[in-house]
N, C-alpha and C positions, 0 to 999 in steps of 0.2 A: 651328973652328965652320963655316967655309965648306965644308971637306971633308965634315963630317958632314951638312950640309944637302944637298949635292950627292949624297951617297950615298943619303940617304933619297929624294930626288927620283928618282934613277935606278931605285931599287927599285920605287917606285910606278908610274913610267912603264912599266917593263919588264913589269909585270903587267897593265897596261891595265885599271885598275879601273873606268873609265867612271863611271857614276853610283853607284858603291859608296858606302855610308854613310861609309866612312873618308875619302872625299874632303873632306867638311866638317870632319872632325877634323884632317886635314892642313892645311887652310886656317887653322883656329884656331891650330894649333901654330906655323905659320909667322908668323902675325901676332904671337903672343906673343914669339917669338924676336926678330923685327925690333924690336918695341917695346923689349925689354930691351937690345938692342944700341944702339939709338938713345939710350936713357937713359944708357948708359955712354960715349957718344960714339964707338962703334965700329960704326955702322950699315954693313952690307954690301949691303943690298938696298933698293930702292925699292918702294912699294906697287904700282906698275904692273907691276914684275917678278913679284911674287907672284901678282897676278891673272892674268897671262899664263900662268904655270906651272900654276896651278890649272885654268884654262880648257882647257889642253891635255889634262888628264885626262878632261874631259868629251867630248873628241873621239875618244877611243879606245873604240870600241864592241865590239871583238873582239880576241882575242889575235893577236900578230904572226904573219903567215903562215898564219892559219886563217880560213876563211870558212864560216859556217854557213848552210845553207839548210833550209827546212821545207816538206815535201811533205804536203798533206792525206792522211791515212791511207787514205781511200777511193779515192785516185788512185795509190797507190804501185805498183800492178801495171799501170798504163797505159803505153803506149809513149812518150807524151810528157806526163808529169804536170806540174801546176803546181808551180813552184819559187819559194817566197817568201823574201824577205829578212826580217831580224828586224823591220824597221819595218812590215812588212805582215801580221804574224801577228794572230790574233784570240784574245781570251781565251776559254778553254773548248774551243776546237777541238782535234782530235786530229791530231798531225803526226808523220810519220816524220822523224827527224833525219839530215841529210845533211852530210857534212864534205868540204871541199876544203882542201888545204894544199900548201905548197911542198916537202913531203917526198915527194910523189908520189901522194897520195890525191886523186882528182878525182871528185866525185860519189859518194863512198863512203857507202853506207847502213849505219850502225852496228848496225841491228837493233832500236833502241829507238823506242818511240812516246812523245811528250811532249805535254803540254797546258800552256799558260800560265795562271797564276792572277793575274798582275799584269803591267802594262807600264810602270809607273812606281814603282819600278824593275822591270826585267824579272825575273820569277820563274816557274819552271816546275816541273812534277812529272813523273816518269816514269810513264806509264800502262800500259805493257806492252811486248811484244816483237813486232815485225812479222814476225820469222822464224817464229813459230808461227802458222800459218794453215791454212785449208782453201780450196783453189781447184781441186778435182778437176773441177768443172763450170763454172768461171769465176765463182764466187760471191764470192771474195776475203773470206771471213769471217776476222776477226782475234780475238785473245784478249780484247781489251777488250769486244768486242760480245757474246761468249758469257758473259763474267762479268757484264756489265750485265743481260743477259736473265735469267740465273739469279737474280741478286740481286732483280730486280723481282718475280719469281714467288714465290720463297721468302718474301720479306717479306709479299707479299699473302696467302699461304696459311698463313703461320706454320710453314713447313717448314724444317728445318735439314739441311744436307748436311755430310758429312765431307770429301769430295773428289769431283772429277769430271774427265772429259776427253771430248773429242769427236773422232770419226773418220768419214770418209766410208764409206758402204757402196755401192760402185759397182755390184756385181752381187749383189743380195740373193739368198740361197739359197732364199728363199720365193717369188722372182719379183717382178715389178712394177717400178715406177720406183725408181731409186736414192734414197738419203736420207742424212741425217746421223744417226749413232748416238751418243747420249749415254750414256756409262757412268758411273753415279752411285752413290756409296756414301752412303746416307742415315743420319742418326742414328736416324730412325724413318721407314719408308717411308710416303708419303702413302696415305690410305685409298682415294683414287681416282687411281691412277697415270696412267690414260688422260686424265683431265681436267688433271692436272698437265702432261702432255706437250702437250696442246692449248694451254694457256696459255703454255707455254714457247715453242712454235712461233710463237704470235702475238707474243710479245716479241721473238723473233729477226727476224720480218718488220719490226717497228718499228725494230730496230737497224740492219738492213742492206738497202739498196735492191736490192743485187745478189741477195741471198737471196730477197727479196720477188719479184723478177722471175722467178726460176727456179721458185718455188712457183706463181706465177700462170700461168706458161707451161707447166705440167705437165712440166717438166724434172726436178724433184725432187718427191717426195712429202713430206708433213710429217715432221718429225723423230720418231725413236723412242727410247725410254729403255730401257736395260738396267740394272736394279737389281742392284748387286753386293753380296755378303755383307760383313759387318763385317771390317775389317782387310785388305780386298782390295788397296788401294793400298799399305798398309804392307808387306804380304808381297811385293808386286811390287818395291818399292824395295829390300827386303832381299835379294831374289835378284840384284839388280844391284850389291849392295855399296854402295848409296847411301842407306842409312837414316839419317835425321837432318834437322834443321830447315833446313839449308842446301841440301838437294836436294828438288826438287819435280817432280812429273809435269807435263809441258806441258799446258796447257789444251786444246790441239787440235793435230792433226797432219794432214798431207796424205796419209797412208797409214794402213794398219791394223796396223802393227807393234806399237805399244803396246797397241792394243785386243785384238789376238790374244793377246798374252802375258797381259794382265789376265784375259781370259775363260778362258784355259787354266789359269792358276794358281788361279782361283776354282773352276773345275770340279774341280780336283785336291784 
């Protein structure tokens, strides 16, 4: 029995469960075992020993050799961004997840953005990918922001989209200031596409202070929408050999490679 208890203890300690719900289950189990052994005159542990072991679980806040940091998503492109410990995160804020470990990863950005939904216990959800961004002009727009803006406007106007992606138009062929081009496949195109674009641009201004600054400073003109024909995204993914639910077109990119191929395949 002693060997069994030690094996269970080592398993739980090695995984560093912290405030995991199984911590309480383990405590109850240990108490039951000790009570049973005492009843049979074969007690191996004292209550104080059990409490010390259980408390050790609560001190393990992170896996062995790994330290997590959380950088506010809107600072990830800064030269010296804020790097928060787990204890300093805020519920609902969007963070880029950074890993340090003794295997050689130091300050490694894994490319995911996360948001905490609870701190007791700590629970989080993945909100997007920081690797998908537009920063052709220093605007640092990320996937979560374009998705939130699109959702706000489509809900307000009762419009439904099939798919969309965003790309920078650095040197517009028609002249004028650069802008973000949104390539959108609608289930049914809005009656007033220009008004839809205006509201979408306003939603983006509300989502990103960097985008707002570039619009206000006449560095960028408001976004423009290119409505794509039905199955445009499906046909594009098919040409890549990536047709299927596990493959998706990035919400945005920092070049026009995807946009050019989508426009070309739609025209053909």
